FIKOL-390126 format. One record per residue: residue in one letter; x, y, z of N, C-alpha, C in turn; chain. Coordinates in pm, 1 decimal. Layout:
BEGIN
residuo,n_x,n_y,n_z,ca_x,ca_y,ca_z,c_x,c_y,c_z,cadena
a,X,Y,Z,X,Y,Z,X,Y,Z,A;
...
END
This chain:
BEGIN
residuo,n_x,n_y,n_z,ca_x,ca_y,ca_z,c_x,c_y,c_z,cadena
x,4984.7,4676.3,-4991.7,5017.9,4541.0,-4957.5,4887.2,4462.0,-4951.2,A;
x,4892.1,4337.8,-4998.1,4773.9,4252.4,-4994.4,4803.7,4127.7,-4911.8,A;
x,4721.9,4104.7,-4811.9,4730.9,3981.6,-4732.2,4635.6,3879.6,-4792.3,A;
x,4685.9,3761.6,-4820.8,4599.7,3651.5,-4864.7,4594.6,3543.0,-4757.9,A;
x,4663.9,3565.6,-4648.3,4667.7,3470.9,-4536.1,4624.6,3546.5,-4410.3,A;
x,4503.3,3519.6,-4365.1,4446.8,3587.1,-4248.4,4538.5,3575.2,-4127.3,A;
x,4595.7,3456.9,-4105.6,4681.9,3436.3,-3989.3,4805.0,3527.7,-3991.5,A;
x,4853.6,3558.9,-4110.0,4968.4,3649.8,-4122.1,4929.3,3790.4,-4075.0,A;
x,4809.1,3835.3,-4110.1,4761.0,3965.0,-4064.0,4742.3,3963.8,-3912.1,A;
x,4683.6,3857.6,-3860.2,4663.4,3845.4,-3715.6,4798.4,3850.4,-3643.1,A;
x,4896.0,3778.3,-3696.4,5030.2,3777.9,-3636.5,5089.4,3918.8,-3638.0,A;
x,5072.7,3990.7,-3748.5,5121.3,4128.5,-3758.8,5056.2,4216.6,-3651.6,A;
x,4924.9,4206.5,-3635.7,4855.5,4291.5,-3537.2,4902.4,4260.1,-3395.3,A;
x,4930.8,4134.0,-3367.1,4981.6,4098.8,-3234.1,5122.4,4152.4,-3213.8,A;
x,5208.0,4133.2,-3314.1,5347.0,4177.7,-3303.0,5355.0,4329.4,-3284.3,A;
x,5271.6,4404.1,-3352.8,5275.1,4550.0,-3344.4,5181.8,4604.5,-3236.6,A;
x,5118.2,4515.1,-3160.2,5038.3,4551.5,-3042.5,4910.9,4628.3,-3076.3,A;
x,4841.7,4582.8,-3179.3,4710.9,4640.3,-3214.0,4603.2,4545.2,-3163.8,A;
x,4571.5,4556.4,-3037.1,4487.0,4458.9,-2969.0,4344.4,4452.4,-3020.5,A;
x,4292.5,4561.7,-3076.1,4152.4,4561.6,-3119.2,4134.1,4549.6,-3270.1,A;
x,4243.4,4537.1,-3346.0,4233.6,4537.4,-3492.3,4156.4,4418.1,-3547.2,A;
x,4179.6,4300.4,-3495.1,4111.7,4181.0,-3546.1,3962.0,4191.1,-3520.5,A;
x,3924.7,4230.7,-3400.4,3782.2,4244.8,-3368.1,3715.8,4350.5,-3455.6,A;
x,3782.8,4462.7,-3477.6,3727.3,4568.3,-3562.5,3713.4,4519.5,-3706.7,A;
x,3811.7,4446.9,-3754.9,3808.0,4392.7,-3890.7,3685.3,4301.1,-3907.7,A;
x,3666.3,4214.0,-3811.2,3552.2,4121.3,-3816.9,3420.3,4195.8,-3803.1,A;
x,3417.2,4294.5,-3715.4,3295.9,4374.5,-3695.1,3254.6,4446.8,-3823.7,A;
x,3351.3,4494.8,-3899.4,3323.2,4564.8,-4024.6,3283.0,4468.6,-4136.9,A;
x,3304.8,4339.7,-4115.3,3269.7,4240.6,-4216.6,3364.3,4237.8,-4335.6,A;
x,3488.3,4283.8,-4314.0,3585.7,4287.0,-4422.4,3637.8,4147.2,-4451.3,A;
x,3683.7,4127.7,-4571.5,3734.6,3998.6,-4617.2,3855.6,3954.3,-4535.6,A;
x,3859.8,3824.5,-4507.4,3976.6,3765.1,-4443.8,4061.4,3691.3,-4547.6,A;
x,4007.4,3672.7,-4665.7,4079.0,3599.4,-4770.3,4174.6,3689.1,-4848.2,A;
x,4136.1,3813.8,-4863.9,4219.4,3907.5,-4940.7,4195.2,4047.0,-4884.1,A;
x,4285.8,4090.5,-4798.9,4269.3,4223.8,-4742.6,4390.0,4309.3,-4777.3,A;
x,4360.5,4434.2,-4806.0,4465.1,4526.0,-4850.6,4495.6,4629.8,-4743.7,A;
x,4623.2,4662.8,-4740.7,4673.6,4763.8,-4647.8,4757.3,4863.5,-4727.7,A;
x,4738.6,4988.9,-4698.0,4821.7,5095.5,-4754.8,4918.6,5137.8,-4644.6,A;
x,5043.9,5161.6,-4681.2,5136.5,5205.2,-4576.9,5225.2,5318.4,-4626.0,A;
x,5268.0,5399.3,-4530.3,5363.0,5505.9,-4557.3,5469.7,5503.5,-4448.7,A;
x,5587.9,5549.0,-4485.0,5699.1,5555.5,-4390.2,5732.3,5701.9,-4363.9,A;
x,5759.7,5730.7,-4238.5,5789.3,5866.1,-4192.6,5922.7,5857.7,-4117.8,A;
x,6030.5,5885.2,-4190.5,6164.7,5848.6,-4145.3,6252.3,5970.7,-4121.7,A;
x,6330.9,5961.7,-4016.2,6435.8,6059.5,-3987.1,6565.8,5983.3,-3965.2,A;
x,6675.9,6046.4,-4001.6,6808.6,5993.8,-3972.4,6887.8,6103.6,-3903.4,A;
x,6949.2,6070.0,-3790.9,7037.1,6164.0,-3722.4,7178.1,6140.0,-3774.0,A;
x,7239.9,6243.4,-3828.1,7373.0,6231.7,-3886.9,7459.6,6342.5,-3829.5,A;
x,7577.9,6305.2,-3782.4,7669.5,6404.9,-3728.1,7749.6,6467.9,-3841.0,A;
x,7752.8,6599.2,-3842.5,7836.0,6675.2,-3934.2,7928.3,6759.1,-3847.1,A;
x,8056.8,6753.2,-3874.4,8152.3,6826.2,-3790.5,8151.2,6769.6,-3650.0,A;
x,8125.1,6853.2,-3553.0,8124.7,6809.3,-3412.6,7998.7,6731.3,-3376.6,A;
x,7896.5,6737.6,-3461.2,7770.5,6668.4,-3431.6,7678.5,6749.5,-3342.5,A;
x,7715.1,6873.0,-3312.9,7630.4,6957.5,-3229.1,7499.3,6985.4,-3301.5,A;
x,7392.9,6995.6,-3225.1,7264.2,7028.6,-3284.1,7152.5,6958.2,-3211.6,A;
x,7031.6,6983.9,-3257.6,6914.5,6925.4,-3193.0,6810.0,6892.2,-3299.2,A;
x,6738.8,6784.8,-3276.9,6628.5,6745.8,-3363.7,6508.3,6833.2,-3330.0,A;
x,6413.6,6837.1,-3420.7,6288.8,6908.3,-3395.8,6176.9,6839.6,-3472.6,A;
x,6055.9,6855.8,-3425.7,5939.9,6803.2,-3498.4,5928.5,6878.9,-3629.7,A;
x,5898.8,6804.9,-3736.9,5887.5,6868.4,-3869.0,5748.3,6851.6,-3929.6,A;
x,5655.0,6795.8,-3851.8,5516.9,6789.0,-3897.6,5478.6,6665.0,-3975.2,A;
x,5556.1,6558.7,-3962.6,5515.8,6433.0,-4026.4,5390.1,6379.5,-3959.6,A;
x,5314.1,6297.6,-4029.9,5190.2,6242.1,-3973.7,5219.0,6163.4,-3846.6,A;
x,5325.1,6086.6,-3845.3,5373.9,6020.5,-3725.2,5523.7,6041.0,-3724.4,A;
x,5580.2,6063.2,-3604.8,5718.4,6110.3,-3604.3,5786.2,6084.9,-3471.0,A;
x,5913.0,6044.1,-3479.3,6001.2,6045.4,-3363.6,6074.4,6178.2,-3363.1,A;
x,6087.9,6236.6,-3246.0,6174.5,6352.8,-3228.6,6275.7,6316.2,-3121.3,A;
x,6404.0,6322.0,-3157.2,6510.6,6292.3,-3061.3,6523.4,6408.9,-2964.4,A;
x,6515.0,6378.9,-2836.1,6529.0,6482.0,-2733.2,6670.6,6486.4,-2677.8,A;
x,6749.2,6383.1,-2707.1,6891.1,6380.9,-2673.3,6969.0,6361.3,-2801.9,A;
x,7094.3,6400.2,-2798.4,7180.1,6392.1,-2915.7,7290.1,6289.0,-2889.5,A;
x,7287.1,6175.4,-2961.0,7388.4,6072.3,-2935.2,7529.3,6114.2,-2975.8,A;
x,7543.3,6226.3,-3047.5,7674.0,6275.8,-3091.2,7731.1,6380.4,-2995.7,A;
x,7653.6,6421.1,-2897.3,7698.3,6519.1,-2798.8,7801.6,6453.4,-2707.1,A;
x,7913.3,6520.4,-2679.6,8015.6,6460.5,-2592.2,7963.2,6424.5,-2452.8,A;
x,7859.4,6491.9,-2405.1,7803.5,6463.4,-2273.2,7691.5,6359.7,-2274.7,A;
x,7666.0,6296.1,-2390.9,7557.8,6197.2,-2400.8,7579.3,6086.1,-2299.5,A;
x,7473.9,6051.7,-2223.7,7486.4,5956.7,-2113.4,7446.5,5812.7,-2147.4,A;
x,7418.0,5783.8,-2273.6,7384.6,5646.0,-2311.9,7236.0,5614.7,-2308.6,A;
x,7153.1,5713.3,-2279.7,7008.0,5693.7,-2282.6,6949.3,5784.9,-2389.0,A;
x,6889.8,5723.3,-2489.7,6827.5,5799.8,-2597.7,6685.2,5832.2,-2556.0,A;
x,6654.2,5959.9,-2551.8,6519.8,6004.7,-2517.7,6452.1,6053.6,-2644.5,A;
x,6332.5,5999.5,-2670.8,6258.2,6036.2,-2791.2,6112.7,6063.5,-2756.1,A;
x,6049.1,6145.6,-2838.3,5905.0,6168.5,-2827.7,5843.8,6111.7,-2955.0,A;
x,5735.0,6037.0,-2939.9,5662.3,5981.3,-3052.9,5528.6,6053.0,-3062.8,A;
x,5498.3,6103.0,-3182.9,5371.9,6174.0,-3203.4,5295.9,6116.2,-3322.2,A;
x,5166.0,6141.9,-3320.2,5077.0,6108.8,-3430.9,4986.3,6229.4,-3449.3,A;
x,4982.9,6285.1,-3567.9,4908.9,6409.1,-3595.9,4944.6,6520.1,-3496.1,A;
x,5071.7,6524.9,-3459.1,5121.3,6630.0,-3371.2,5097.4,6607.8,-3222.9,A;
x,5022.6,6503.9,-3187.1,4992.1,6476.7,-3045.9,5077.5,6360.2,-2995.2,A;
x,5114.5,6362.5,-2867.9,5193.4,6253.2,-2812.6,5118.9,6119.3,-2824.0,A;
x,5192.2,6013.1,-2859.0,5135.1,5877.9,-2860.1,5167.6,5811.8,-2727.4,A;
x,5070.0,5808.3,-2639.8,5087.5,5746.6,-2508.5,5079.9,5595.2,-2519.6,A;
x,5160.2,5527.5,-2438.8,5159.6,5381.5,-2427.3,5170.4,5313.0,-2563.8,A;
x,5256.9,5364.9,-2649.4,5278.3,5305.7,-2782.1,5402.1,5216.3,-2779.0,A;
x,5397.6,5112.1,-2856.7,5511.0,5020.9,-2866.7,5618.7,5080.0,-2958.1,A;
x,5742.6,5072.6,-2911.1,5858.6,5113.8,-2990.4,5947.4,4990.5,-3004.8,A;
x,5970.8,4950.1,-3128.7,6057.9,4836.9,-3155.7,6196.0,4892.5,-3189.3,A;
x,6298.1,4839.4,-3122.2,6434.0,4888.9,-3139.1,6520.3,4779.4,-3200.5,A;
x,6579.9,4812.8,-3314.6,6674.3,4724.7,-3381.0,6813.5,4779.1,-3350.9,A;
x,6895.8,4699.4,-3284.7,7029.5,4738.6,-3239.2,7131.9,4654.6,-3315.9,A;
x,7206.6,4720.8,-3405.7,7308.9,4649.0,-3483.6,7445.0,4675.9,-3420.8,A;
x,7507.7,4567.6,-3374.2,7639.4,4575.0,-3311.2,7748.1,4584.1,-3418.1,A;
x,7870.5,4618.6,-3378.1,7980.6,4627.4,-3475.3,8005.4,4496.9,-3553.0,A;
x,7969.9,4381.6,-3495.9,7988.1,4253.7,-3567.3,7869.7,4222.0,-3659.3,A;
x,7779.0,4318.4,-3677.7,7659.0,4308.0,-3762.6,7548.4,4219.5,-3705.2,A;
x,7563.9,4171.5,-3582.6,7453.2,4099.6,-3518.9,7347.0,4202.0,-3479.8,A;
x,7220.9,4160.5,-3483.2,7109.8,4251.5,-3454.0,7028.9,4196.5,-3337.1,A;
x,7002.6,4283.3,-3242.6,6916.7,4251.5,-3129.3,6792.1,4338.2,-3141.1,A;
x,6676.4,4278.6,-3116.3,6549.8,4352.2,-3123.6,6486.8,4353.2,-2984.6,A;
x,6450.0,4472.3,-2938.4,6382.4,4484.6,-2809.9,6257.5,4570.6,-2826.4,A;
x,6163.9,4552.1,-2735.5,6039.7,4630.0,-2736.7,6036.8,4722.3,-2615.3,A;
x,5990.9,4844.5,-2639.6,5980.4,4945.9,-2534.9,5844.2,5013.1,-2549.3,A;
x,5808.0,5095.9,-2452.5,5680.0,5166.7,-2457.8,5700.7,5313.3,-2424.5,A;
x,5615.3,5395.1,-2483.1,5615.6,5536.9,-2448.2,5533.7,5555.6,-2321.2,A;
x,5557.9,5665.6,-2253.2,5478.8,5697.0,-2134.3,5355.5,5779.0,-2175.9,A;
x,5288.3,5837.5,-2079.8,5164.9,5911.3,-2108.5,5188.5,6035.3,-2194.7,A;
x,5312.0,6084.0,-2199.5,5346.3,6201.9,-2279.3,5409.6,6164.5,-2413.5,A;
x,5409.5,6034.8,-2446.4,5469.5,5990.0,-2571.6,5620.6,5980.3,-2566.1,A;
x,5676.7,5981.9,-2446.8,5822.2,5978.3,-2429.7,5870.6,5836.6,-2404.1,A;
x,5987.9,5805.9,-2459.4,6053.8,5678.5,-2431.8,6200.3,5705.6,-2403.7,A;
x,6254.8,5632.6,-2308.2,6396.8,5639.9,-2275.7,6455.1,5502.8,-2303.6,A;
x,6550.2,5497.4,-2397.2,6600.5,5369.8,-2445.0,6752.3,5369.0,-2431.0,A;
x,6806.2,5270.7,-2356.3,6951.7,5263.3,-2342.8,7015.6,5222.0,-2475.6,A;
x,7124.9,5288.1,-2511.2,7197.2,5258.2,-2634.6,7345.9,5242.9,-2602.1,A;
x,7418.9,5180.9,-2694.0,7557.9,5144.2,-2670.3,7650.6,5209.2,-2773.2,A;
x,7763.4,5265.2,-2728.8,7859.7,5321.9,-2824.2,7903.3,5217.6,-2927.3,A;
x,7917.8,5264.0,-3050.7,7960.8,5176.2,-3159.4,7847.9,5099.6,-3225.6,A;
x,7725.0,5115.4,-3177.5,7609.9,5044.5,-3232.6,7525.8,5139.9,-3318.0,A;
x,7456.8,5083.1,-3415.8,7363.9,5158.7,-3500.3,7221.8,5117.8,-3462.7,A;
x,7128.5,5212.2,-3472.1,6992.3,5188.1,-3424.7,6886.8,5227.5,-3527.5,A;
x,6778.9,5153.5,-3521.4,6654.7,5187.2,-3591.3,6544.1,5176.6,-3488.0,A;
x,6477.9,5287.6,-3461.1,6358.8,5288.9,-3376.0,6239.3,5287.8,-3469.5,A;
x,6139.8,5205.7,-3437.5,6025.2,5184.9,-3525.4,5897.5,5185.6,-3441.4,A;
x,5798.4,5260.2,-3485.6,5667.0,5258.8,-3419.5,5560.8,5271.6,-3528.1,A;
x,5459.8,5188.2,-3519.9,5359.4,5180.6,-3625.3,5223.8,5224.8,-3571.2,A;
x,5154.7,5304.1,-3651.5,5016.0,5341.2,-3624.4,4929.9,5266.2,-3724.7,A;
x,4826.5,5201.2,-3677.5,4731.3,5130.8,-3763.9,4598.1,5203.5,-3752.8,A;
x,4541.8,5235.5,-3869.6,4411.1,5300.0,-3868.1,4329.6,5249.6,-3986.7,A;
x,4199.3,5264.5,-3973.7,4109.8,5228.1,-4082.5,4136.9,5322.0,-4200.0,A;
x,4150.3,5266.3,-4319.5,4173.9,5348.3,-4437.7,4051.6,5436.0,-4464.1,A;
x,4076.6,5558.5,-4505.4,3967.3,5652.9,-4530.7,3871.3,5601.8,-4636.4,A;
x,3921.2,5525.5,-4732.1,3838.1,5473.9,-4840.7,3802.8,5326.4,-4822.4,A;
x,3811.6,5276.3,-4699.9,3782.1,5135.0,-4672.6,3641.8,5099.3,-4719.0,A;
x,3633.4,4992.2,-4795.4,3503.8,4941.5,-4838.4,3442.5,5012.5,-4957.0,A;
x,3505.2,5118.0,-5008.6,3447.5,5190.5,-5122.5,3444.2,5106.3,-5249.6,A;
x,3549.1,5028.2,-5268.0,3552.6,4935.4,-5381.8,3607.7,4802.8,-5332.2,A;
x,3594.3,4701.5,-5414.0,3642.2,4568.7,-5375.5,3792.9,4567.1,-5352.2,A;
x,3866.3,4647.9,-5426.4,4011.6,4649.4,-5414.9,4066.5,4759.6,-5324.3,A;
x,3979.3,4835.7,-5263.2,4025.9,4944.2,-5176.1,4090.9,4886.0,-5051.3,A;
x,4199.2,4948.3,-5003.1,4258.4,4903.1,-4876.9,4161.4,4928.6,-4762.1,A;
x,4163.1,4840.1,-4665.2,4078.1,4859.3,-4547.7,4159.3,4913.1,-4429.2,A;
x,4289.6,4891.3,-4433.6,4377.8,4938.9,-4327.6,4484.1,5029.4,-4386.1,A;
x,4533.0,5119.3,-4301.9,4645.9,5202.8,-4336.8,4743.6,5199.8,-4219.8,A;
x,4869.8,5175.4,-4249.8,4972.2,5180.2,-4145.7,5066.5,5295.4,-4175.7,A;
x,5104.3,5363.7,-4070.3,5200.0,5473.5,-4078.3,5319.2,5434.0,-3991.5,A;
x,5433.6,5424.7,-4052.3,5554.0,5375.4,-3985.7,5646.2,5492.4,-3953.0,A;
x,5661.8,5522.8,-3824.0,5758.9,5622.4,-3781.1,5891.7,5549.8,-3760.0,A;
x,6000.2,5611.5,-3805.6,6131.4,5550.8,-3786.8,6234.9,5658.2,-3758.2,A;
x,6332.6,5620.1,-3678.2,6445.4,5706.6,-3647.7,6571.2,5620.4,-3652.7,A;
x,6669.2,5662.3,-3731.3,6795.6,5588.9,-3737.3,6909.3,5679.9,-3692.0,A;
x,7010.1,5617.5,-3630.5,7127.1,5691.1,-3586.1,7232.3,5590.0,-3542.1,A;
x,7351.9,5639.3,-3523.8,7461.4,5556.1,-3473.0,7520.2,5626.7,-3350.8,A;
x,7559.6,5549.5,-3251.3,7621.6,5607.7,-3133.6,7773.2,5595.2,-3151.2,A;
x,7845.3,5708.4,-3154.1,7990.4,5699.7,-3174.3,8061.5,5628.7,-3059.0,A;
x,8178.2,5574.8,-3091.6,8262.2,5507.7,-2988.6,8309.7,5607.9,-2885.9,A;
END
């Protein structure tokens, strides 16, 4: 992705809660007129087959949500518990953006945070579909090597699921 509008990048860093990204960008002397970002998505979908019994597990993605509760379990209490990791380690105090699609297709977006162990507890509603999103921003390994090299890399962890009625 190429940003040609510095303010758009600044807005992105604020929205995704990267408080030091702008200062680091300026400190490195990188261009504000044309800056490139490389991104990857690390996605899981929880899907019920049969009774929906089962459990999620970490599979070694660079950044990853692991569901600690199963929204398809008959005893599910309406609180989705997830662990967010980066390189296998818990992401403490990370922002989790939740997209909640109601049966009428309206979407509500809320922001949550992980605790010191990378855990988040997010209330969910039967009949709604969810996308949990958390982004890691890091300096690209090849930043500054060439004029067209990306200077930033974003890794997008996502988890999708639906809570049955």
